[in-house]
TORTOR-527475 format. One record per residue (C-alpha): residue in one letter; y, x, z. Coordinates in nm, 4 decimals, padded with zeros to 6 digits, always signed. Each point is the difference from the previous one (the first is absolute). Layout:
BEGIN
MARVEX	a	Y	X	Z
...
REM end
This chain:
BEGIN
MARVEX	m	+00.0402	-00.8609	-02.5535
MARVEX	e	+00.1473	-00.2892	+00.1898
MARVEX	i	-00.2070	-00.2824	+00.1464
MARVEX	k	+00.1799	-00.3017	-00.1443
MARVEX	q	-00.2177	-00.2872	+00.1229
MARVEX	p	-00.3144	-00.0496	+00.2071
MARVEX	a	-00.3230	+00.0686	-00.1892
MARVEX	v	-00.3721	+00.0146	+00.0776
MARVEX	a	-00.2925	+00.1838	-00.1578
MARVEX	g	-00.3682	+00.0054	+00.0925
MARVEX	t	-00.2427	-00.2198	+00.1885
MARVEX	l	-00.1624	-00.0226	+00.3404
MARVEX	e	-00.3455	+00.0619	-00.1439
MARVEX	s	-00.2188	+00.2811	+00.1294
MARVEX	s	+00.0972	+00.3440	-00.1405
MARVEX	d	+00.3458	-00.1235	-00.1011
MARVEX	c	+00.3402	-00.0311	+00.1619
MARVEX	m	+00.2933	-00.2371	-00.0197
MARVEX	v	+00.3404	+00.1653	-00.0313
MARVEX	t	+00.3234	-00.1923	+00.0526
MARVEX	v	+00.3384	+00.1598	-00.0709
MARVEX	e	+00.3356	-00.1474	+00.0963
MARVEX	p	+00.3556	+00.1307	-00.0008
MARVEX	g	+00.0506	+00.2193	+00.3050
MARVEX	q	+00.2801	+00.0896	+00.2362
MARVEX	g	+00.0792	+00.3553	-00.1072
MARVEX	e	-00.3387	+00.1667	+00.0489
MARVEX	i	-00.3708	-00.0369	-00.0648
MARVEX	e	-00.1549	-00.2302	+00.2596
MARVEX	l	-00.3805	+00.0066	-00.0180
MARVEX	d	-00.2242	-00.2507	+00.1747
MARVEX	l	-00.3660	+00.0943	-00.0441
MARVEX	d	-00.2995	-00.2073	+00.1058
MARVEX	s	-00.3328	+00.1561	-00.0926
MARVEX	v	-00.3642	-00.0456	+00.0902
MARVEX	v	-00.0348	+00.3802	-00.0156
MARVEX	i	+00.3304	+00.0979	+00.1603
MARVEX	r	-00.1617	+00.2227	+00.2643
MARVEX	q	-00.1844	+00.2048	-00.2599
MARVEX	y	+00.2467	-00.0008	-00.2917
MARVEX	g	+00.3357	-00.1285	+00.1267
MARVEX	r	+00.1837	+00.3300	-00.0591
MARVEX	q	-00.1372	+00.0347	-00.3519
MARVEX	i	+00.0850	-00.3600	-00.0895
MARVEX	r	+00.3582	+00.0470	+00.1227
MARVEX	k	+00.0245	+00.3278	-00.1922
MARVEX	v	-00.1127	-00.1645	-00.3268
MARVEX	i	+00.2458	-00.2887	+00.0454
MARVEX	h	+00.2951	+00.2295	+00.0758
MARVEX	e	-00.0852	+00.2417	-00.2844
MARVEX	t	-00.0193	-00.2888	-00.2468
MARVEX	l	+00.3317	-00.1444	+00.1167
MARVEX	d	+00.1596	+00.3474	-00.0194
MARVEX	r	-00.1304	+00.0488	-00.3542
MARVEX	l	+00.1484	-00.3370	-00.0982
MARVEX	d	+00.3267	+00.1000	+00.1732
MARVEX	v	-00.0115	-00.2973	+00.2378
MARVEX	k	+00.2167	+00.0792	+00.3012
MARVEX	n	+00.0794	-00.3431	+00.1407
MARVEX	a	-00.2873	-00.2441	+00.0512
MARVEX	r	-00.2062	-00.1912	+00.2475
MARVEX	v	-00.3644	+00.0551	-00.0920
MARVEX	t	-00.2883	-00.1931	+00.1529
MARVEX	v	-00.3553	+00.1105	-00.0771
MARVEX	v	-00.3150	-00.1828	+00.1058
MARVEX	d	-00.2868	+00.2347	-00.0829
MARVEX	k	-00.3648	-00.0980	-00.0210
MARVEX	g	-00.1391	+00.3483	-00.0670
MARVEX	a	+00.1708	+00.0777	-00.3325
MARVEX	l	-00.0282	+00.3429	-00.1581
MARVEX	d	+00.3137	+00.2127	-00.0440
MARVEX	c	+00.0179	-00.0786	-00.3718
MARVEX	t	-00.0076	-00.3740	+00.0740
MARVEX	i	+00.2737	+00.0280	+00.2635
MARVEX	k	+00.2147	+00.2001	-00.2421
MARVEX	a	-00.0503	-00.2553	-00.2798
MARVEX	r	+00.0818	-00.2945	+00.2281
MARVEX	v	+00.3209	+00.1649	+00.1259
MARVEX	e	+00.1064	+00.0809	-00.3584
MARVEX	c	-00.0751	-00.3546	-00.1148
MARVEX	a	+00.1942	-00.1614	+00.2851
MARVEX	v	+00.3039	+00.2216	-00.0676
MARVEX	y	-00.0105	-00.0736	-00.3741
MARVEX	r	-00.0345	-00.3742	+00.0668
MARVEX	s	+00.2978	+00.0088	+00.2362
MARVEX	n	+00.2068	+00.1350	-00.2898
MARVEX	g	-00.1353	-00.2435	-00.2579
MARVEX	i	-00.1637	+00.2808	-00.1998
MARVEX	k	-00.2763	-00.1585	-00.2085
MARVEX	d	-00.0159	+00.1995	-00.3236
MARVEX	n	-00.0697	+00.3688	-00.0603
MARVEX	l	-00.0952	+00.0616	+00.3610
MARVEX	p	+00.0249	+00.3688	+00.0939
MARVEX	w	-00.3332	+00.0170	+00.1879
MARVEX	g	-00.1450	+00.2983	+00.1740
MARVEX	g	+00.2748	+00.2544	+00.0384
MARVEX	v	+00.2092	-00.0462	-00.3138
MARVEX	i	+00.3063	-00.0316	+00.2235
MARVEX	k	+00.1029	+00.3348	+00.1525
REM end
């Protein structure tokens, strides 16, 4: 899936994360800021990359500001931001329908 326009999903509240996706420059560029990066940084990156792979996103700049979100929340926020960037509003394929 192509990132067509910048989009944001999530909040900066505790136990949530804010994900911003923008068109990239030929690869996935990930900028992660997390309050738990020392403990869970690898896992957070893994969840983000797996979700983007499942959505077939290969070219994007992704910025994530994490406030202690669970994996399922991170996954949902990444999905939502990608769908919003494509203008998908109806019949959303949540939770693994794609791939």
